[in-house]
C-alpha positions in Angstrom: 201.8 162.5 73.4 203.5 163.1 76.6 206.7 164.9 77.5 209.8 163.3 78.9 210.4 164.9 82.3 214.2 164.9 81.8 214.8 165.9 78.2 211.3 167.4 77.3 211.1 165.3 74.2 207.6 164.3 73.1 207.1 160.6 73.5 204.2 158.2 73.0 203.5 156.4 76.2 200.8 154.0 74.9 197.9 153.7 72.5 195.5 155.1 75.2 197.1 158.5 74.8 196.3 158.5 71.0 192.8 157.4 71.6 192.3 160.3 74.1 193.6 162.7 71.5 191.3 161.2 68.8 188.3 161.7 71.1 189.2 165.3 71.5 189.6 165.7 67.7 186.2 164.0 67.3 184.6 166.6 69.5 186.2 169.4 67.5 185.1 167.9 64.2 181.5 167.5 65.3 181.5 171.2 66.2 183.1 172.0 62.9 180.4 169.9 61.1 177.6 171.7 62.9 179.2 175.0 61.8 179.3 173.8 58.2 175.7 172.7 58.3 174.6 176.0 59.8 176.4 177.9 57.1 175.0 175.6 54.4 178.5 174.5 53.4 177.7 171.0 52.2 181.1 170.4 50.7 182.8 171.3 54.0 180.4 169.2 56.0 181.1 166.2 53.7 184.9 166.7 54.3 184.4 166.8 58.0 182.4 163.5 57.9 185.2 161.9 56.0 187.7 163.0 58.6 185.4 161.7 61.3 185.1 158.3 59.5 188.9 158.1 59.3 189.3 158.8 63.0 186.5 156.5 64.0 188.4 153.6 62.3 190.9 153.8 65.2 188.5 154.7 68.0 185.8 152.3 66.7 182.9 154.0 68.4 179.4 152.8 67.5 177.9 156.1 68.6 180.2 158.0 66.2 179.5 155.5 63.4 175.7 156.0 63.9 176.2 159.8 63.9 178.1 159.6 60.6 175.5 157.4 58.9 172.6 159.7 60.1 174.4 162.9 59.0 175.3 161.5 55.6 171.6 160.8 55.0 170.8 164.4 56.2 173.4 165.8 53.9 171.9 163.9 51.0 168.5 165.4 51.8 170.0 168.8 52.0 171.8 168.3 48.7 168.6 167.4 47.0 166.8 170.4 48.5 169.6 172.8 47.4 170.5 171.1 44.1 174.2 171.4 45.2 176.1 168.3 44.0 178.4 166.6 46.5 179.9 163.1 46.1 180.4 160.7 48.9 
């Protein structure tokens, strides 16, 4: 979102602004995911991956898609090792 210089109202200039915001959200979510994994919070990590999946539908980044697939597999391994049930 951008701000109108005259009335200070938030306006959407174009889709590129939203994509830039989504990329910033992705960076934050990846950090949040790492925090969840470090704290062994598998449920929180799963939720973050879902949020990443939703945002990646608009950004359509192959790199993020590959990250999500890889991390889902890792979460499943962690779930088996900890016997903590989480559903995807």
